[in-house]
C-alpha positions as CSV (number, residue, x, y, z in Angstrom):
1,M,74.4,109.1,66.0
2,N,75.8,107.5,69.3
3,W,72.3,106.0,70.1
4,F,72.1,104.4,66.7
5,I,75.5,102.8,67.2
6,I,74.6,101.6,70.7
7,L,71.2,100.2,69.5
8,G,72.8,98.7,66.4
9,L,75.4,96.9,68.5
10,A,72.8,95.7,70.9
11,V,70.8,94.2,68.0
12,V,73.8,92.5,66.5
13,I,74.8,91.0,69.9
14,F,71.3,89.9,70.6
15,F,70.9,88.1,67.3
16,N,74.3,86.5,67.5
17,R,73.5,85.1,71.0
18,Y,70.0,84.1,70.0
19,F,71.2,82.3,66.9
20,F,73.9,80.3,68.6
21,L,72.2,79.6,71.9
22,E,68.6,78.9,70.8
23,P,68.0,75.1,71.0
24,A,65.3,75.2,68.3
25,I,67.9,76.3,65.7
26,S,70.3,73.5,65.0
27,I,73.7,74.6,63.8
28,K,76.3,72.1,62.8
29,I,79.8,73.5,63.3
30,P,82.6,71.8,61.4
31,N,84.9,69.6,63.6
32,F,88.0,71.8,63.0
33,L,86.2,74.9,64.2
34,E,84.8,73.1,67.2
35,R,88.3,72.0,68.1
36,M,89.6,75.5,67.7
37,L,86.9,76.9,69.9
38,K,87.9,74.6,72.8
39,Y,91.1,76.6,73.1
40,A,89.5,80.0,73.2
41,A,88.9,80.2,76.9
42,P,92.4,79.1,78.0
43,S,94.0,81.4,75.4
44,L,92.0,84.3,76.7
45,L,92.8,83.6,80.3
46,T,96.5,83.3,79.5
47,A,96.4,86.6,77.5
48,I,94.9,88.4,80.5
49,C,97.0,86.8,83.3
50,I,100.5,86.7,81.8
51,P,101.0,90.5,81.7
52,I,99.6,90.9,85.2
53,I,101.9,88.2,86.6
54,F,105.2,88.8,84.7
55,F,105.2,92.5,83.7
56,D,105.4,95.7,85.7
57,G,103.2,98.7,84.7
58,Q,105.9,100.1,82.4
59,H,106.3,96.9,80.2
60,V,109.3,95.8,82.3
61,L,109.7,92.2,83.5
62,K,109.1,91.7,87.2
63,E,112.0,90.2,89.1
64,M,111.0,86.7,90.3
65,P,112.0,86.9,93.9
66,N,110.1,90.2,94.3
67,N,107.0,88.9,92.4
68,P,104.1,88.5,94.8
69,Y,102.3,86.2,92.4
C-alpha cells in the first residue's frame, strides 16, 4: 500500500512538472492568476522566516534586545 502511494505521488508530481515546464505545451494562464503567483515566493519566505525570527520554541514572542536576528 505504501509503495502504491509513493509511486502514485511520484507520477502526479512528474506529470504536473512536465505539463507546466515543457516548452512544447503552451499554456495560457489568466492574468489574475499570473499576478497572484508572483506573490507566492515572498509569501512562502515570510511564512517560514517570521516564526524563526520573532517566536521562541514555545510560541512566545522573543524579546527584541535579546533577539540575535
